[in-house]
C-alpha positions as CSV (number, residue, x, y, z in Angstrom):
1,X,-39.0,52.7,-32.2
2,X,-41.5,54.3,-29.2
3,X,-44.6,53.7,-27.8
4,X,-47.7,54.8,-29.4
5,X,-48.9,57.3,-27.6
6,X,-52.7,57.6,-29.1
7,X,-53.0,53.7,-28.9
8,X,-52.0,53.8,-25.4
9,X,-54.0,56.9,-24.5
10,X,-57.4,55.0,-25.9
11,X,-60.2,55.5,-23.7
12,X,-61.5,52.3,-24.3
13,X,-58.0,50.4,-23.3
14,X,-59.0,47.2,-21.2
15,X,-55.9,45.1,-21.7
16,X,-52.7,45.8,-22.4
17,X,-49.3,43.7,-22.9
18,X,-46.4,45.9,-23.0
19,X,-42.5,45.4,-23.6
20,X,-41.1,48.8,-21.8
21,X,-37.6,49.9,-23.6
22,X,-34.8,51.3,-21.5
23,X,-31.2,52.1,-21.9
24,X,-28.2,49.9,-21.7
25,X,-26.2,52.8,-20.5
26,X,-26.9,54.4,-18.4
27,X,-29.8,51.6,-17.2
28,X,-31.8,53.9,-15.0
29,X,-33.3,55.5,-18.1
30,X,-36.8,54.0,-19.4
31,X,-40.0,54.3,-21.0
32,X,-41.7,53.3,-17.4
33,X,-42.3,57.3,-16.3
34,X,-44.0,57.8,-19.8
35,X,-46.3,54.7,-19.5
36,X,-47.2,55.3,-16.1
37,X,-48.6,58.6,-16.3
38,X,-50.5,57.3,-19.5
39,X,-52.0,54.3,-17.7
40,X,-53.3,56.5,-14.6
41,X,-55.6,57.7,-17.0
42,X,-56.8,54.5,-18.2
43,X,-60.0,53.9,-16.3
44,X,-61.1,51.0,-18.1
45,X,-57.6,49.0,-17.9
46,X,-58.3,45.6,-16.1
47,X,-55.9,43.4,-17.4
48,X,-51.5,44.7,-17.6
49,X,-48.5,42.3,-18.7
50,X,-45.6,44.1,-18.3
51,X,-41.6,42.9,-20.0
52,X,-38.8,44.9,-20.1
53,X,-35.8,45.2,-22.6
54,X,-32.7,46.9,-22.6
55,X,-31.4,48.3,-26.2
56,X,-28.4,49.6,-26.7
57,X,-30.0,51.8,-29.8
58,X,-32.5,53.3,-27.7
59,X,-31.9,56.5,-26.5
60,X,-34.4,58.4,-24.3
61,X,-33.5,61.7,-25.3
62,X,-34.2,60.8,-29.2
63,X,-37.7,60.9,-27.9
64,X,-37.3,63.9,-25.7
65,X,-39.8,66.2,-27.8
66,X,-42.5,63.5,-28.3
67,X,-42.3,62.7,-24.5
68,X,-41.7,66.6,-23.5
69,X,-45.6,66.9,-22.2
70,X,-44.8,64.1,-20.1
71,X,-42.4,66.3,-18.0
72,X,-39.8,63.4,-17.5
73,X,-36.3,62.9,-18.6
74,X,-37.3,58.6,-18.2
75,X,-35.0,58.2,-14.9
76,X,-36.2,56.1,-12.5
77,X,-36.2,52.2,-11.3
78,X,-37.2,50.0,-13.9
79,X,-41.0,50.0,-12.7
80,X,-44.3,51.9,-12.9
81,X,-43.5,55.2,-11.5
82,X,-46.0,55.3,-8.8
83,X,-46.1,57.8,-6.1
84,X,-48.1,58.9,-3.2
85,X,-51.6,60.0,-4.2
86,X,-51.7,58.2,-7.6
87,X,-54.8,56.1,-8.1
88,X,-54.1,53.5,-10.5
89,X,-57.1,51.3,-12.4
90,X,-58.2,48.5,-10.6
91,X,-56.5,45.7,-12.2
92,X,-58.1,42.2,-12.1
93,X,-54.7,40.7,-13.9
94,X,-51.2,41.7,-13.8
95,X,-48.3,40.1,-14.7
96,X,-44.6,40.6,-14.9
97,X,-43.3,38.6,-17.9
98,X,-40.1,37.8,-20.2
99,X,-40.4,38.8,-23.8
100,X,-40.5,35.3,-25.0
101,X,-39.8,36.6,-29.0
102,X,-36.6,38.3,-27.4
103,X,-33.6,36.6,-27.2
104,X,-30.2,38.4,-25.7
105,X,-27.9,39.6,-28.0
106,X,-25.6,42.4,-28.3
107,X,-28.6,45.0,-29.0
108,X,-31.1,43.3,-26.6
109,X,-31.3,42.1,-22.9
110,X,-34.4,41.0,-21.1
111,X,-34.6,42.7,-18.0
112,X,-36.5,42.1,-14.7
113,X,-39.1,44.2,-13.5
114,X,-37.7,45.7,-10.1
115,X,-39.7,44.9,-7.2
116,X,-38.5,46.9,-4.5
117,X,-39.7,47.1,-1.1
118,X,-40.5,50.9,-1.6
119,X,-42.1,49.9,-4.5
120,X,-44.4,47.3,-3.0
121,X,-45.5,49.8,-0.2
122,X,-46.8,52.5,-2.9
123,X,-48.2,49.6,-5.1
124,X,-50.4,49.1,-1.6
125,X,-51.5,52.5,-1.6
126,X,-51.9,53.5,-5.2
127,X,-53.7,50.2,-6.0
128,X,-57.0,48.8,-5.1
129,X,-55.3,45.0,-4.9
130,X,-58.4,43.2,-3.3
131,X,-59.8,43.5,-7.2
132,X,-56.8,41.3,-8.5
133,X,-57.6,38.1,-9.6
134,X,-54.7,36.6,-11.5
135,X,-51.0,37.6,-10.6
136,X,-48.1,36.3,-12.4
137,X,-44.7,37.6,-10.6
138,X,-42.7,36.0,-13.0
139,X,-38.8,35.6,-12.3
140,X,-39.1,38.8,-10.0
141,X,-38.3,39.1,-6.3
142,X,-41.4,37.5,-5.0
143,X,-40.5,37.1,-1.8
144,X,-40.3,41.1,-1.4
145,X,-44.0,41.6,-3.0
146,X,-44.9,38.6,-0.6
147,X,-43.4,40.3,2.9
148,X,-45.0,43.5,2.0
149,X,-48.3,42.6,0.7
150,X,-49.5,39.4,2.4
151,X,-53.2,40.1,3.1
152,X,-53.9,42.5,0.8
153,X,-54.6,40.3,-2.2
154,X,-57.3,38.4,-0.8
155,X,-59.2,37.4,-3.6
156,X,-56.7,35.7,-6.1
157,X,-57.5,32.8,-8.3
158,X,-54.5,32.0,-10.0
159,X,-50.8,32.9,-8.6
160,X,-47.4,32.0,-10.3
161,X,-44.5,33.0,-9.1
162,X,-40.6,31.7,-8.6
163,X,-38.7,30.8,-5.4
164,X,-35.3,32.9,-6.3
165,X,-31.7,31.4,-5.6
166,X,-30.6,32.6,-2.0
167,X,-27.5,33.6,-3.1
168,X,-29.3,36.2,-5.9
169,X,-31.9,37.2,-3.2
170,X,-29.4,37.5,-0.2
171,X,-31.8,36.0,1.6
172,X,-32.0,32.7,3.9
173,X,-34.2,30.3,2.6
174,X,-36.3,30.4,6.2
175,X,-37.2,33.7,5.7
176,X,-38.3,33.2,1.7
177,X,-40.1,30.6,2.9
178,X,-41.7,32.3,5.9
179,X,-43.2,35.1,3.9
180,X,-44.8,33.2,1.0
181,X,-46.4,30.9,3.2
182,X,-48.0,33.9,4.8
183,X,-48.9,35.4,1.8
184,X,-50.5,32.1,0.4
185,X,-52.3,31.2,3.8
186,X,-54.9,33.7,3.5
187,X,-55.9,33.2,0.1
188,X,-59.5,31.6,0.3
189,X,-60.4,30.4,-3.3
190,X,-57.1,30.1,-5.1
191,X,-57.7,27.7,-8.1
192,X,-54.3,28.0,-10.2
193,X,-51.0,27.8,-8.4
194,X,-47.5,27.5,-10.2
195,X,-44.4,27.8,-8.1
196,X,-41.2,27.8,-9.9
197,X,-38.2,27.0,-7.8
198,X,-35.2,28.1,-9.3
199,X,-33.6,28.0,-5.7
200,X,-32.1,24.4,-5.7
201,X,-33.4,24.4,-2.3
202,X,-36.3,22.5,-0.6
203,X,-39.2,24.3,1.1
204,X,-41.0,21.6,3.1
205,X,-43.2,24.1,4.8
206,X,-44.9,25.4,1.7
207,X,-46.5,21.7,1.1
208,X,-49.1,22.4,4.1
209,X,-49.8,25.6,3.1
210,X,-50.8,23.9,-0.5
211,X,-52.9,21.3,1.1
212,X,-54.9,23.9,2.5
213,X,-55.9,25.2,-1.0
214,X,-56.9,21.6,-2.0
215,X,-60.6,21.8,-1.7
216,X,-60.1,24.7,-4.4
217,X,-57.2,24.2,-6.6
218,X,-57.6,22.8,-10.2
219,X,-54.2,23.4,-11.6
220,X,-51.0,23.0,-9.5
221,X,-47.4,23.3,-10.4
222,X,-44.7,22.4,-7.9
223,X,-41.4,20.7,-6.6
224,X,-42.3,17.1,-5.0
225,X,-42.1,17.7,-1.2
226,X,-39.1,16.2,0.6
227,X,-41.3,14.1,2.9
228,X,-43.7,12.5,1.2
229,X,-46.4,11.2,3.5
230,X,-49.8,10.0,2.2
231,X,-51.9,11.3,5.2
232,X,-55.1,10.0,4.1
233,X,-56.1,6.4,4.7
234,X,-56.2,3.7,1.9
235,X,-59.4,3.5,0.0
236,X,-60.3,0.0,-1.7
237,X,-61.1,0.0,-5.2
238,X,-64.4,-0.2,-6.2
239,X,-65.7,-3.4,-6.8
240,X,-64.9,-5.0,-10.2
241,X,-63.0,-1.9,-11.2
242,X,-59.7,-2.3,-12.7
243,X,-57.5,0.3,-14.3
244,X,-56.9,0.3,-18.1
245,X,-53.8,0.2,-19.7
246,X,-51.8,3.5,-19.5
247,X,-49.7,4.9,-22.8
248,X,-46.9,7.3,-22.1
249,X,-43.4,7.9,-23.1
250,X,-40.8,10.0,-22.1
251,X,-37.9,12.4,-23.9
252,X,-35.0,13.7,-22.3
253,X,-34.4,17.4,-22.7
254,X,-30.3,17.0,-22.2
255,X,-27.6,14.7,-21.4
256,X,-24.4,15.6,-19.3
257,X,-22.0,15.1,-22.9
258,X,-24.7,16.5,-25.1
259,X,-24.4,13.1,-26.9
260,X,-26.8,10.1,-28.1
261,X,-25.2,7.0,-26.6
262,X,-25.9,3.6,-27.9
263,X,-26.4,2.4,-23.8
264,X,-29.5,4.5,-23.6
265,X,-31.8,1.4,-23.7
266,X,-30.0,-0.1,-21.2
267,X,-29.6,2.6,-18.3
268,X,-30.2,1.3,-14.7
269,X,-30.4,4.0,-12.1
270,X,-31.7,3.2,-8.4
271,X,-31.5,7.4,-7.7
272,X,-35.5,7.6,-8.5
273,X,-37.3,7.1,-5.4
274,X,-40.8,8.3,-4.7
275,X,-43.7,7.4,-2.7
276,X,-46.6,7.3,-5.3
277,X,-49.3,6.8,-3.1
278,X,-48.9,10.4,-1.9
279,X,-49.9,11.5,-5.2
280,X,-53.3,10.1,-4.7
281,X,-53.9,13.6,-3.4
282,X,-57.7,12.7,-2.6
283,X,-57.7,16.1,-0.8
284,X,-57.7,18.0,-4.2
285,X,-61.4,17.1,-5.6
286,X,-61.2,19.3,-8.5
287,X,-57.6,19.2,-9.8
288,X,-57.1,18.6,-13.6
289,X,-53.6,19.6,-14.3
290,X,-50.4,18.8,-12.2
291,X,-46.9,19.3,-13.1
292,X,-44.3,18.0,-10.8
293,X,-40.5,18.9,-10.6
294,X,-38.6,16.3,-8.6
295,X,-34.7,17.3,-8.0
296,X,-32.1,14.5,-7.6
297,X,-29.1,15.0,-5.3
298,X,-25.7,14.9,-7.3
299,X,-24.3,11.6,-7.3
300,X,-21.0,11.2,-5.8
301,X,-19.5,10.1,-8.7
302,X,-20.0,10.1,-12.6
303,X,-23.1,8.2,-13.5
304,X,-24.9,7.1,-16.7
305,X,-27.9,9.1,-17.5
306,X,-31.2,8.9,-15.7
307,X,-33.1,5.5,-16.2
308,X,-36.1,6.6,-18.4
309,X,-37.7,3.6,-18.2
310,X,-38.1,3.6,-14.5
311,X,-39.6,7.3,-14.4
312,X,-41.9,6.4,-16.8
313,X,-43.3,3.2,-14.8
314,X,-43.7,5.9,-12.0
315,X,-45.4,7.9,-13.9
316,X,-47.8,5.4,-15.1
317,X,-48.6,4.6,-11.0
318,X,-49.0,8.4,-10.3
319,X,-51.8,8.9,-13.2
320,X,-53.4,5.5,-12.0
321,X,-53.7,6.4,-8.4
322,X,-55.8,9.4,-9.2
323,X,-58.4,7.1,-10.8
324,X,-58.1,4.3,-8.0
325,X,-60.3,6.2,-5.8
326,X,-63.1,7.8,-8.1
327,X,-62.7,6.5,-12.2
328,X,-64.4,9.9,-12.7
329,X,-61.5,11.7,-11.7
330,X,-61.0,15.5,-13.1
331,X,-57.5,14.9,-14.0
332,X,-56.5,15.6,-17.3
333,X,-52.8,16.5,-17.8
334,X,-50.1,15.2,-15.8
335,X,-46.4,16.5,-16.2
336,X,-43.2,15.1,-14.4
337,X,-40.2,16.6,-14.7
338,X,-36.7,14.7,-12.8
339,X,-33.4,16.5,-12.8
340,X,-30.3,16.2,-11.5
341,X,-26.8,17.9,-12.0
342,X,-23.8,15.6,-12.6
343,X,-20.6,16.2,-10.5
344,X,-17.9,18.0,-12.4
345,X,-20.4,19.7,-15.0
346,X,-21.8,23.1,-15.2
347,X,-24.8,24.0,-17.7
348,X,-24.3,21.0,-19.8
349,X,-24.6,18.8,-17.0
350,X,-27.9,19.4,-16.0
351,X,-29.8,16.6,-17.0
352,X,-33.4,16.5,-17.5
353,X,-36.4,13.6,-18.3
354,X,-39.9,14.8,-18.9
355,X,-42.7,12.3,-19.0
356,X,-46.1,13.8,-19.8
357,X,-49.4,12.3,-20.3
358,X,-52.7,13.7,-21.2
359,X,-56.4,12.5,-20.6
360,X,-58.2,11.2,-23.9
361,X,-61.7,13.1,-24.4
362,X,-64.4,10.7,-23.0
363,X,-62.2,7.9,-21.4
364,X,-60.3,7.2,-18.4
365,X,-57.2,6.0,-20.3
366,X,-54.3,8.6,-20.5
367,X,-52.4,9.2,-23.6
368,X,-49.0,10.4,-24.4
369,X,-49.3,14.2,-24.7
370,X,-48.0,14.8,-28.3
371,X,-44.1,16.2,-28.0
372,X,-44.2,14.7,-24.6
């Protein structure tokens, strides 16, 4: 249970996805110092995807003889052990990921890559970030990265990050929103943007920044803006054009009580309100994939589940709007998630309804995405 040093040291190494082991206690001992020294010599490395897992069975001292030539005892933060003067290979893709094949157990526990201010500053000096095209910050402290490296990653085409919960990041929502907007604003050729919001907060200043990338974005994942204003004039339908019927369906991913209910077909709920004209999104001519999340305010008292029929009809309207201006719209996949907390519940009180439709090949008729 240790790294394959011969494989990692291959002079032809171009792409690497690696799960780095760290001790459960003390938690500041890991394989990161060893891996960093190896990768500093990997001149052809261009794609790097890193995950970190604490393993109660892993003890760095058990491999001390194997790692002796690296001159380290494994101590240090859970990140690349870079220092002043280091020159890391010019990466084109960098991702800090959670290992999808590992679930928390008594032996294993996924850990987050540590994005501290000091680490971001040394990344700025030791990496040529202008070569980076794809960046996935996963669930790391994205606001720290954005605050220190705004303007240093100008050529990004794909960006994925998570807006942290202010109670965990110990930063105000205003600060998180400000540094995120400052990082996004100067990007000139952004084609894919994935924003995962775990904060339960709204960030209205981000939507105008997203709109500035409308001419280049092809894939977008975001929250529905709190203020939904369609600021483009209505475009009449082409003469004689009628949009064909939409085939879609819904699935409920969680229910407050976890039980099936015979009343499911008669649920009625007025809480889903949306300006569907907002989603004409005429300013996004190349958009082909859109994932949208709508967070609803918790009801003042317990209610029956979300009205799936209402949400399905809403999604049908939204997908049709993409084709009202241009029947040859590039839109391929639309996924719409609605969720809310029920009062008096915790994890099992988070209710989600997901509707996903995909465009059939050679047709403008959206079809139900399998499993959606």
